[in-house]
C-alpha positions as CSV (number, residue, x, y, z in Angstrom):
1,X,-31.3,-7.4,-25.5
2,X,-27.6,-7.0,-25.7
3,X,-24.9,-8.1,-28.2
4,X,-24.9,-8.0,-31.9
5,X,-26.5,-10.4,-34.4
6,X,-24.1,-11.7,-37.0
7,X,-25.6,-13.4,-40.1
8,X,-24.4,-16.4,-41.9
9,X,-23.1,-14.2,-44.7
10,X,-20.7,-12.3,-42.5
11,X,-17.4,-14.1,-41.8
12,X,-15.3,-12.2,-39.2
13,X,-11.9,-10.6,-39.3
14,X,-9.9,-9.4,-36.2
15,X,-9.3,-5.7,-35.8
16,X,-6.9,-3.9,-33.5
17,X,-9.4,-2.4,-31.1
18,X,-12.7,-4.0,-31.7
19,X,-15.8,-2.1,-32.8
20,X,-18.0,0.3,-30.7
21,X,-21.6,0.6,-31.9
22,X,-23.4,3.7,-30.6
23,X,-27.2,3.7,-30.1
24,X,-29.5,6.6,-29.5
25,X,-29.0,10.4,-29.2
26,X,-26.3,10.0,-26.5
27,X,-23.9,7.6,-28.2
28,X,-22.6,4.9,-25.9
29,X,-20.8,1.7,-26.8
30,X,-23.5,-1.0,-27.3
31,X,-20.9,-3.7,-27.7
32,X,-17.3,-4.3,-28.3
33,X,-16.7,-7.0,-30.8
34,X,-13.6,-9.1,-31.1
35,X,-13.8,-8.9,-34.9
36,X,-15.1,-6.8,-37.7
37,X,-17.8,-8.6,-39.8
38,X,-17.4,-8.7,-43.6
39,X,-20.7,-9.0,-45.4
40,X,-20.3,-10.8,-48.8
41,X,-23.0,-9.4,-51.0
42,X,-22.4,-11.8,-53.9
43,X,-24.6,-14.6,-52.7
44,X,-27.2,-12.1,-51.6
45,X,-27.4,-10.6,-55.1
46,X,-27.6,-14.1,-56.6
47,X,-30.5,-14.9,-54.2
48,X,-32.2,-11.7,-55.4
49,X,-31.6,-12.6,-59.0
50,X,-33.3,-16.0,-58.5
51,X,-36.2,-14.5,-56.5
52,X,-36.9,-12.0,-59.2
53,X,-36.5,-14.8,-61.8
54,X,-39.2,-16.7,-60.0
55,X,-41.4,-13.6,-60.1
56,X,-40.7,-13.3,-63.8
57,X,-41.8,-16.9,-64.5
58,X,-45.1,-16.2,-62.6
59,X,-45.5,-13.1,-64.7
60,X,-44.7,-15.0,-67.9
61,X,-47.5,-17.5,-67.1
62,X,-49.9,-14.6,-66.4
63,X,-48.9,-13.0,-69.7
64,X,-49.6,-16.2,-71.6
65,X,-53.0,-16.3,-70.1
66,X,-53.7,-12.6,-70.6
67,X,-52.8,-12.8,-74.3
68,X,-55.4,-15.6,-74.8
69,X,-58.1,-13.0,-74.0
70,X,-59.0,-9.6,-75.5
71,X,-58.5,-7.3,-72.6
72,X,-55.9,-4.8,-73.7
73,X,-55.2,-3.6,-70.2
74,X,-54.6,-7.1,-68.9
75,X,-52.3,-7.8,-71.8
76,X,-50.3,-4.6,-71.3
77,X,-50.1,-5.1,-67.6
78,X,-48.8,-8.7,-67.9
79,X,-46.1,-7.5,-70.3
80,X,-45.0,-4.8,-67.8
81,X,-45.0,-7.2,-64.9
82,X,-42.7,-9.7,-66.7
83,X,-40.5,-6.8,-67.9
84,X,-40.0,-5.4,-64.5
85,X,-39.3,-8.7,-62.8
86,X,-36.9,-9.9,-65.6
87,X,-35.0,-6.6,-65.6
88,X,-34.5,-6.8,-61.8
89,X,-33.3,-10.4,-62.1
90,X,-30.8,-9.5,-64.8
91,X,-29.5,-6.5,-63.0
92,X,-29.1,-8.5,-59.8
93,X,-27.1,-11.1,-61.8
94,X,-24.7,-8.4,-63.1
95,X,-24.2,-6.9,-59.7
96,X,-23.5,-10.4,-58.3
97,X,-20.6,-10.7,-60.8
98,X,-19.3,-7.3,-59.9
99,X,-19.5,-8.1,-56.2
100,X,-17.6,-11.4,-56.7
101,X,-14.9,-9.5,-58.6
102,X,-14.7,-6.8,-56.0
103,X,-13.8,-9.3,-53.2
104,X,-11.2,-11.0,-55.5
105,X,-9.7,-7.7,-56.6
106,X,-9.0,-6.6,-53.0
107,X,-6.5,-9.5,-52.9
108,X,-5.3,-9.5,-56.4
109,X,-4.5,-5.9,-57.6
110,X,-3.9,-5.5,-61.3
111,X,-0.9,-3.4,-62.3
112,X,-1.5,0.4,-61.9
113,X,-0.5,0.9,-65.5
114,X,-3.4,-1.4,-66.5
115,X,-5.9,0.4,-64.3
116,X,-4.8,3.7,-65.8
117,X,-5.3,2.3,-69.3
118,X,-8.8,1.2,-68.4
119,X,-9.6,4.7,-67.3
120,X,-8.0,6.4,-70.2
121,X,-9.5,4.2,-72.9
122,X,-12.8,3.7,-71.0
123,X,-12.6,0.0,-71.1
124,X,-16.0,-1.6,-70.5
125,X,-16.6,-3.0,-67.0
126,X,-17.0,-6.6,-68.2
127,X,-13.5,-6.4,-69.8
128,X,-12.1,-5.1,-66.6
129,X,-13.7,-7.9,-64.6
130,X,-12.6,-10.6,-67.0
131,X,-9.0,-9.4,-66.7
132,X,-9.1,-9.3,-62.9
133,X,-10.5,-12.8,-62.8
134,X,-8.0,-14.0,-65.4
135,X,-5.1,-12.9,-63.3
136,X,-6.6,-14.1,-60.0
137,X,-7.5,-17.6,-61.2
138,X,-4.6,-18.1,-63.7
139,X,-7.0,-18.7,-66.6
140,X,-5.8,-20.0,-70.0
141,X,-6.3,-17.8,-73.1
142,X,-9.3,-20.0,-74.1
143,X,-10.9,-19.8,-70.6
144,X,-10.4,-16.1,-70.5
145,X,-12.0,-15.6,-73.9
146,X,-15.0,-17.7,-72.9
147,X,-15.3,-15.7,-69.6
148,X,-15.1,-12.4,-71.5
149,X,-17.8,-13.5,-74.0
150,X,-20.2,-14.5,-71.2
151,X,-19.6,-11.4,-69.2
152,X,-20.1,-9.3,-72.3
153,X,-23.6,-10.7,-72.8
154,X,-24.6,-10.3,-69.1
155,X,-23.4,-6.7,-69.1
156,X,-25.0,-5.9,-72.5
157,X,-28.3,-6.5,-70.8
158,X,-27.3,-4.6,-67.7
159,X,-26.3,-1.6,-69.8
160,X,-29.6,-1.7,-71.6
161,X,-31.4,-1.5,-68.3
162,X,-29.2,1.4,-67.2
163,X,-29.1,3.5,-70.4
164,X,-31.5,2.3,-73.1
165,X,-31.3,5.6,-75.1
166,X,-29.4,4.0,-78.0
167,X,-32.3,1.6,-78.7
168,X,-34.7,2.2,-81.5
169,X,-38.2,3.3,-80.5
170,X,-39.7,1.2,-83.4
171,X,-41.6,-1.9,-82.3
172,X,-39.9,-5.3,-82.7
173,X,-41.2,-8.8,-83.0
174,X,-41.8,-10.5,-79.6
175,X,-40.1,-13.9,-79.9
176,X,-43.0,-15.7,-78.1
177,X,-46.0,-13.7,-79.0
178,X,-45.2,-13.1,-82.6
179,X,-46.4,-9.5,-82.5
180,X,-44.7,-6.1,-82.6
181,X,-43.9,-4.7,-79.1
182,X,-41.6,-2.2,-77.5
183,X,-38.0,-3.5,-77.6
184,X,-37.8,-3.8,-73.8
185,X,-40.6,-6.4,-73.7
186,X,-38.6,-8.6,-76.1
187,X,-35.3,-8.2,-74.3
188,X,-36.4,-8.2,-70.7
189,X,-38.6,-11.3,-70.4
190,X,-38.5,-14.4,-68.3
191,X,-36.6,-16.7,-70.8
192,X,-33.8,-14.2,-71.1
193,X,-33.6,-13.7,-67.4
194,X,-33.4,-17.5,-66.9
195,X,-30.5,-17.7,-69.4
196,X,-28.6,-14.9,-67.7
197,X,-29.1,-16.1,-64.2
198,X,-28.0,-19.6,-65.2
199,X,-24.9,-18.1,-67.0
200,X,-24.0,-16.0,-64.0
201,X,-24.3,-18.9,-61.5
202,X,-22.4,-21.1,-63.9
203,X,-19.6,-18.6,-64.4
204,X,-19.1,-18.0,-60.7
205,X,-19.5,-21.7,-59.8
206,X,-16.9,-22.6,-62.5
207,X,-14.3,-20.3,-61.0
208,X,-15.1,-21.5,-57.4
209,X,-15.0,-25.2,-58.3
210,X,-12.0,-25.4,-60.6
211,X,-10.2,-22.0,-60.4
212,X,-6.6,-22.0,-59.3
213,X,-6.2,-18.8,-57.3
214,X,-2.7,-17.7,-56.5
215,X,-3.7,-15.9,-53.3
216,X,-4.5,-17.9,-50.2
217,X,-7.2,-15.5,-49.1
218,X,-9.0,-15.8,-52.4
219,X,-8.9,-19.5,-52.0
220,X,-10.4,-19.1,-48.5
221,X,-13.1,-16.9,-49.9
222,X,-14.2,-19.3,-52.7
223,X,-14.1,-22.2,-50.3
224,X,-16.6,-20.4,-48.1
225,X,-18.7,-19.4,-51.1
226,X,-19.0,-22.9,-52.5
227,X,-21.7,-24.3,-50.3
228,X,-23.8,-21.2,-50.7
229,X,-23.7,-21.6,-54.5
230,X,-24.6,-25.3,-54.3
231,X,-27.7,-24.3,-52.3
232,X,-28.7,-21.7,-54.8
233,X,-28.2,-24.0,-57.8
234,X,-31.0,-26.2,-56.5
235,X,-33.7,-23.5,-56.8
236,X,-36.8,-24.6,-58.7
237,X,-36.7,-21.4,-60.7
238,X,-33.5,-22.6,-62.4
239,X,-35.0,-25.9,-63.5
240,X,-37.3,-24.3,-66.1
241,X,-36.4,-24.5,-69.8
242,X,-35.9,-21.2,-71.6
243,X,-37.1,-20.8,-75.2
244,X,-33.9,-19.8,-77.0
245,X,-34.5,-17.1,-79.6
246,X,-32.3,-14.7,-81.4
247,X,-32.7,-11.1,-80.1
248,X,-30.6,-9.1,-82.5
249,X,-28.2,-6.5,-81.3
250,X,-29.0,-3.9,-83.9
251,X,-32.7,-3.4,-83.0
């Protein structure tokens, strides 16, 4: 079989000399392409976020059933399952936002002085992303403030998944079970994953639908992304209703 398979997520760009792809120990050009494929990982990470969310919802149902019984191993296993799936869903959501910003930032470079300030003052990643998107999409002060707030919550959970060392080891009350559990079981659960996946999709869809990018190539990118987001929005996993509870920041 000759040629190269290009997926639906890889819009092409024309290079100067094409691309030679070697195969085997004795490299030989397998194909010369008239373009270089760009793989946009944002919709892929969103798909993964929804897939893990669906797993978390199955795990949540299993956890509800297990906690009606008396088998400690089943109860603990169900908590772990929901935790793992929820954490992966939340992490995938944060990476999707980062991937979206990465594409935009290649077209809309912030001033070097601002980038230096981010580095020197160790500005959180969510603040950097919100500023890039503010510039790229000509957001008003109110829109930028709302964006920053939503990103802050998404990345708060992401940071807990990466470095949970600052969290207390003392048990906290599980919002649904009403018993003391490790903090990670209260934070990384299906309902919180649902809220964060919905917030992530809503954030990106809002910019894609009503943003006013200054750069023509950013506009071209969001035009191509729009139909993919609409397809993801119809996922059955997103139609569930989360139980909104207050998980305090100081636990």
